[in-house]
Residue, then its C-alpha position, 0 to 999 in steps of 0.5 A: m540859192k535863189k538869185k536875189d535882185y530885189g526887184f531892181r535891174a542894174g545898168g550894164n554893157g555901157t548903157k546908162k540906166n536910171l532907177q525908176f519907181v514901180g508899184v504902189n509899194g514904192g519899189y524900183e527898177t532900173t531902165s534905160s532911156e530907150e525903154t517903154s513905159g510899163e504897168d505898175s507892179s510891186p518889186e516882188d511881182l516883177s517878171d523878167s519882162e516886166a522889169e525891163k519896162k519903164c515906169d514913169g515918175p510920180d503918179h500925178k493922178h493920185v497926188k491928192d493922196a499925198h501924205l497928210t499925216c506928216e507933222a507940221g514942217q515935213g514937205i516941200p513946194e512944187g513947180t512947173c517944169h516948162a523951163a526944165q530944158e532951158s539950163g543944164p545942171g548947175e547952170e545959173v538962171p539967166h535974168s531974162k528967163a527968171e520969170r519962167y523959173k518962178p513958181s506959179e501964182e496958184f502955187l505961191n498962193a497955196c504956200r501962203a495959205l498952208s503956211q498959216h495952218l502948219p499945225e493942222t496940216g497932218t489932221t485937217t479935213d478942211q477942203l481948202l487946206r487939202q486943196s492947197l496941199n494938193t496944188i503944192s504937191q502936183e507942182w513940186f513933183r512936176v518940177s523936182s522929180r522927173k528925169s528932165s528936172s532942172p536944178a536951176v528950176v528947183a533952186s528957184y522954187l526953194h528960194e521962193v519958199q524959204p521966206h515963208s518959214p523954216h518949218f514950211l520949207k521942211l514940210l515941202v522938202n519932205l512931202a511924199d507922194r502916195n507911195g511914200n516917195t519924196a523928191l530925194h527918192y526921185s532925184v537919186s533914182h534919176s541920178n539927178f545929183s545936182i537936185a539931190k544936193l540942193l535938197l540936202e543943202t536945205g538942212v531939213c531933208n529927211v534922208d531916212h524917210q522910208n517909202k511904203a516898201g521901206y526904201t530910203a534914198v540912201m538905200i537906192t544910192p548904190l544903184a544910181s549912176a554917179e558919173t562925176n566927182e561932183d556926183m560922188a560927193v553928193v553920194w558921200k554926203l547922203l551916205r554920211e547923213g543917213n542910216v546906211n543900215i536901214q532894212a527894207t520892209q519887203g525882203g529885209q534888204t539893205a543898201l549894202m546888199l543892193g550894191v553887192s547884188h548889182d556888182r557895184e564895187d565902188m558903192v560897196q566900198a563907200l558903204l563900208s567906209c560909212q559903217a555899213d553892217v556887213n553881217l546884216q541878214d535879209h528875211d531869208g537869212s542871206s548876208a551881203l557876203m552870201l550874195a557876193c558868193h552867189h554872184g561869183n564876184v571875187d572882187l566883192v568877196r575879197l572886199l567884204l572879207a577884208n572888213p574886220a567885222c565880216d563873219s563868214s560863218l553865218t547861215d541863212k534860213a536854209g542852213r547854207t553858209a557863204l562857203s557852201i554857196a560858193l562850193k555849189s558852182p565849179t567856177h567859184m573855187e577861187i571864192a571858196g579858197l578865200l573863204r577857207a583862208h578867212a575861216e582859218q585866219g579866224r581860228s588862228l586868232g581865236l575868233 
């Protein structure tokens, strides 16, 4: 069974990793802050060496391709990040620095222009409206979607935008770049949970928005680094508000499969608590249990088998079961024993 990592690299050895977007299809990889930038490539095309390279955040050279097909009321404003280093997550903006956190006049003018033509946003060919959207997109992704983005700055932008109308706020919050990634995708990928919280608290954030590879912010949550109780509270909010069973268009993987593939027991537990379907299978027919068996993670196998709905008899497209996968490795005998016990229990209960 080929090891499935779905184009992601998980953190390990005590080094904090950050999920990064790669490729025109909006895939992801995890990188440390010390790694260098690499070329864009899709998740399916990443080699081991390429996967260790860091790709930067939003592609501002192609912001003009930001989605114009969204319905009126699906997006968000943008801002400069010149004050992004002034305050840490959750810190209030000092009054003396308030002006430095405000959106640029160009941004605000673009918001005013666009807010008067929301019904036309998705189909307009008007160059002035397209230019306004481009201005908003560039500034918003600059301020909201970088690893160094400041929650205080994002909060200031959201505050400035709200008076335009709830529909305009929705448009701005859900604005997507050319790869279909939103500010929520980026904030989760960088583990900027304070920013993710701000976006969710607007009440208009589409948590189930899929990028061009079919990934939602919910799906990449298992790969983020939730280091505090506050971070984990945002994770729980995201999982509860979103659909945890959406499958990516590339490979058919789910959030649960990604969590299992990267040995994230805490996230797997959270997903199961939020009704993640333990029996969903990817395009190769692999289930989360099969992946756990392949990785030899006894704790995850035990956790998945404890779910009453877990079906250990599922087969993939090659005819393999979780047990046959476990039996391939002499080091996975404990897992094989757990699977046999689970199957026997099912038979005794007439399942």
